[in-house]
N, C-alpha and C positions, 0 to 999 in steps of 0.2 A: 780929584776923579780916582786917583791912586789909593787915597785914604778910605775911600768907600769901598772900594773891591776888597781890601785888605779887613775891612770891618766885617763884609759879608762873609768872607772865609773864616774869620775868627767865630763869627756866631754859629755857622755851621758846623764847625769842629766842635764847639761847646754842646750843641744840639746833640750831635753823634755820640758825644761822650754821655751826656745824661741818659740818652735811649739805652746805649750799652750798660750803663750802671743800674737801670731799672730792671732790664732784663736779668742782669745778674743776680740782683735782690730777688726778683720772682723765682728764679732757680733755686736760689737759697732756701726760699720759703717752702717750695715743693719739696725740696729735700729734707725739710724738717717734718713734713707731715708724715713721714714713715716712721718717725720715732715719738712724736708728740700728737695727742688726740685733737685739742684745738688748732685748727688750721683753715686756709684759705678754702682748702676743698669741702669742707662742711658747710660753706657760704652757699646761697641761691646762686645758680647760674646766670641768672638774668641780670645780676649787678655789674656794673661797669668795672672796667680792671682799675680805675681809680678808687672807687669805692672799696675794692678787694683790697688794695694796697693799703689804704687807711686802716681798714678793719684788722688786717695783719699785723700791722704796726702797733695797733692799739692794743691787741692779745698781748704782744711784748713788753709794751709799756706798763700793762696791768700786773704782768707777774713782777716788773721791777718795784711797781708802787707797794705791792703786798710785804717788801722788805723793809719798808720804813713806815714809822707812825704817821696817822692821818689824825688831823685836829679837826674839830668841829666848824670852824669859822676859816677854814683855810680856802683861799681864793682858788678859782679855777684857771689852768694855764691856759694861754691864747690857743694853743695848739689843740688842747682836748675839746675847746669850744668850737673851734673851727671844724672838728671832725664832727660834733654833734649837729653843727649846722648843716653839712653836707649830708648827714644821715637823714636830716628831716627832709633835705631836698630831694633825696633818693625815694623817701617814703612817699612825698607827694608825687614824683613821678610814677612810681609804681602805681598810686592810685589812679592817677590820669589813664595810664595804659591798661588797668585792669579790666577795662571793659571790651579790650581786643583779645582776651583770651578765648580760644576757640572751644566749643563744647560739640557734642553729638547732635543730631538732628532731632533727636527724640526728646531732648530737654527743652521745655519752653523758657520765655524770657524771664518769668519770675525766678524759676529755679537756677537760671544762669546767673542773675544778680546775687542770688543768696551764695551760691558758690564762690563768686568774686570776693565776696565779704568774708568768707572762711580764709581763702588764700591771702588776703591783706592782713587779718589778724594774725595768721601763721607766719607772715614775715616779720610782724612787730615782734613776736614772742621770740623768733629766732635771733634778732639783734639784740633784744634785751639778754638771752642766753649768752651771747658773746660778749656782753659788757655787763658784767655784774656789779661793777662798781657804781653804774648809773642807779641801779635800783638800791643799793646800799647807801645812798647819800654820800658819797665821796665828795662832791662838790656842792655846796649849798645854793650858789647862784644861777647856774646853768643847766647842768646836766641833771640834778635832783628834779627841777621843774619839768623837764621833758620827759622824764621818767615817770612822773606821776600823771602826765597826760596820756601815755601810751600805757593801755590796758593789757592785762594778760589775756591772749585769745581763749575763748571758750573751746571747751572739746567740739571737734567737728560731729555735727550729727548725722547719722548715716539713715539711708532709707530702711524701713522695716522689711525685712523678708517677707516673701510671698506666703499667704495664709494657706496651708495644706489642709484640705479637708479630709477626714478619715473616710475610708470606704465604708459603705452600709455593711452593717453585720448581718448575715444570713439568718441568724436565730431572731434577732429582733424584727427583720423584715417578715419572717412567718408569722410572729406572734402579732403583729399589726393587721396582717391579712386576714390572720382567724377571727380576730376582733371584727373586723368590718363584716367579714361574712355572717358572722354572729348578729351584728345589728341589723342586717339586712332581712335577716329570716325571723319570721312569726313563728309560734307555736299555737295552735289552735285546737278547740274541744267543742264539739257539739254532742249534746245529750237529748235526752226525750224533751225536756222541758227548759232546756237551757243552751247557751252557746257562749263561748268566750275566746279570746285572743289575747296573746301577750308579748312583748318584745323588749329585749334587753336593752338598756342604755349604754352608756360609757362607762360603767364600772367593769371591774375585773369579771364578775360572776353576776347571773342573774339572780337578784335576791327576792323578787315578787314570787308568790304561790299561790294556790288555791286549794280547797277541799269541797267535796260534794259526798252526800250521804242521801239516797234516793230510797223510796219504799220502807221507810222506818216502821218496823213492827208489821210489816206485810201491806202497809196501807200506802198506795200510790198518792194520796193527797197530802203525805207528810215527807217533809224533807229538809235538808239542812245544806247551806251555802256559806263559803268563807272566801274571802279575799285577802291576802296577806301581803304586806310590804314590809321586808326585813331590813336590818341595818347592822353592821359589823360581821357580815357573813350570812352565810345561809342555814346556820345551825337552828336558829329559832324559827326560821320560816319553816323548814322541813319539819320540826318538832309539832308546832301548830298545826300544819296542814294533816298531820296523821293523827294527832290527838284530842284536838279541841271539839270536833264534832261527836266523837266516842265518848269524851267524859260528859258532854250535856246530856246525850241520849242516856246514859247512864244514871245521870242525876234525875232525869225525868222519870224514869222507871220507879224510882222509889218515893214519889210524891203523888199527890192526887193531882186532880184536874183544876184546883183553883188557881187563878191568875197569880196570886202573891207566891203560891208555892212554885208555879212555872218560872215565874221571874227570879225566884231563888235558886232554882236549879241552874238557869243559865248563868247567873252570876257564880255560883259554886263551881261550874264547868270551867270559866275562866280563870278563877284564882288557883283551881287544881293543877290546871295546865301550867300555870306560871309557876307554882311551887315545885312541881316535877322537874321542870325544864332548869330551875336553879339548882336543884340537887344534882345536875350534870356537872355544875362547874364550868359551865361555857360562856364566855363573855360576849354574848350577841343579844340581840332584842328584835321584836316584830310588832307591828301595828296590825289590827285585825278589823275586819267588819264582817258580821256574820248574819244570815237570815235563817230563822226556823219558821216553816210554814207547818202548823198543826190545827187540824179541825176548822178550818176556814179563817184562821187567825194568822197574822204576821207578827212576828216577834223580831225586833231589830236589835242589835247590840254591837258595840264598838269601843276600840281603845286606839287611840292615835287619830291619824288623819286620813284613814281610807273611808270612803264616803259611800253612803247609799241614797238613791235618789229614785223615786217613784214617778210614772208617768200616769196622771189621771185625767182621762178625757184630753190627752196632748200636752196637758200642763206638768211643768216639773215641780216636784215636791221633795224637798231634801228632809229626810227622815233621820239624819244624823248629825251631830254638830263635832267638829274637829276638836281634839284635845291639843290644843296648842297655847303658847305663852301669850296669845294676844287676847285670851279669854282671861278676864280679870279674877274670876272666880278660881281658875286654876293657878294662877299666879300667886293669889292670896294665899291659897292651900299650902303651896311649896314653901312660901316667905314664912307661914306659921309653924311650919313644921321643922324650921331651922335651916332651910335651904336659901339659896339665892337665885336669881335670874339675870343673864347679862346677853346683851345685844352685841352679836358678833355678825358683822357683813350684812347687817340691816334685818338680821333675824334674832329673835329673841329665843335663849337656849337656857336649859337648866344646867346650871354650874358652867355655863359657857359652852357647854358640850351637846347635849341632845334637844332636837327642835320640838319634841312633842313631851307631854306632860303625863301621858299614860301610855304603857306598852307591856307587853308580856316579855319578860328577861330583863336584860340591863342590870346585873346584878349590883354593879358599883354604884348605881344611882337608885336602888330599890327603896330605900328610905323616903323618896320623894316621887319618883316615878312609879306610879301604882298600877296594877292590873285590873282594878275594879271597873267593870264597864258600865257605861250608860245604856239603858235599856228603854225600848218604846214599842208599845203594843197597839195594833189597829186591826178592825175587823174588814176582811176583804168584801169589795162590792163589785158590783158588774163594771164599773167606772175605771176599776184598777187595772190598767192594761200590763205593765211590764216594770221590772226593777233594772237600774244600771247600777251594779257594784264595782267600784274600780279603786285603784291605788291613787295617791296623790299626784302621781305623773300625769294622770290625765286632768285632773280636777284643778291643778295649777295653772293650766292653759287654755282649758276648754269651759265654756259656761255651762251650767245645768240645763237650762232650756235648749241651749244649742246641741248638746248631746241626745236630748230626747228627740229633737227634730230629726237627727240623723238617723235614729232607729226606726222612727216612723216611716221614713222613706224607704227602708231597706232593713226588714225585721230579720237578719241572718247575721251569720259570723262575719260577712262582709263588712256590717255596720260597725262591729268592733274595729277591724282594721282601719275604716276610716277615721274613725276617732282616734286612734294612735297616730296616724299619719298627721291629722290635725295637730295634736300636740306636739309631735316632732317638728314638724314646719315651724311653729312658733317659738322654738328655742328650747324646748324640753330635752335635757340630757339624762333623765332618772329613768328607772325601769317603769314599763307601763302594764298595767293588767286590767281588761275589761271584761265584765261578765253581765249578761244579759238574761233576766228569769221571766218567763211568760207565767204572769200571775193568773191568767184566766183558766190555767189548767189545775189550780188550787182552789178555785171558787166553788164553794160548797151548793151555790143556787143553779151551776150548770149541770145539766144531765150528762 
């Protein structure tokens, strides 16, 4: 019985001595942290004091190992292998307990797991930084294998910063409002024998135009009307509206009353207008459809895709043909003259640029885009009711007979507005100009 008590006393004294030595060693390590960068203070706080003790001693042993040569097939000391095993156990313990890390209430479960993974990889990276000899292959049997399994942690991904939208620019806002107001407004004209309405599309400026000459040579039965669809700006539109009718009337004064001479005068008026505009050196162009009423006859001419439609006893009759690349004769004419056509966004274009094959202007394409009009003549009769002359902004969305029916129900400027609204509601974004001409006022048989 006495021997057992002595044994217990000895065991207690030895335990107290060991505990005192451990505290003394920890105190010495803490003192070293003030002078040396690698220390226990750089280790994670959640490691046990046993792991910190092993890691601190391992740092000291690594410094000693740098002073001696290391051979490729050197065996690992048992103490170093034991430390490696303890590190693996601490890592597994950290992985088991990583789910207990608290996060804010706003982070969902998926973000919480992802954050725990980042923390685990960060712990592994720190352990590898504290033991560089493991990554450098100091031991071929144990530590090198563990170092190969432990991968370097990737950089922690941060949440992107909030997207800050710029404030609205007052200048741009004013421009948008101005354009919307322009798109909502019509311009309309009511004359003695005609009326028209137009509306700007989504372009920067209104590129449609028109021209009217009435009472030619003092005769109320003679008149000239034209609807113009410009492109590349308003320069060509304004010039054609101002000069085409004058050039045609001037050419008619110098010819007789023969049909061939009258047709030649109209063609000469188009060509002269084109040449005079090209001399100005302005890069713009325009399509045009014109109507000359003289001595009970109707002379229709056009270049481009503006169209003239007649209502004869309520039936629509197209008097012009569009000059587009879908016409085989126009496409062959361009190709035979050394040009080419290219389909872009479903539309055939001259040199991949212009969608019409005839126009006034367009100096850069004038070798292939000619200004010679196609002319048609017919005698006015009692069944000729009215003409609808409009730009392609109408005809691309509204059928010819449909347009005639609208004018028959309301023969006024309101019918032009209705046709424009129909085209816009069906997706047209181009400028639209619609003119209606009363043919009965020019019919010679009417008293």
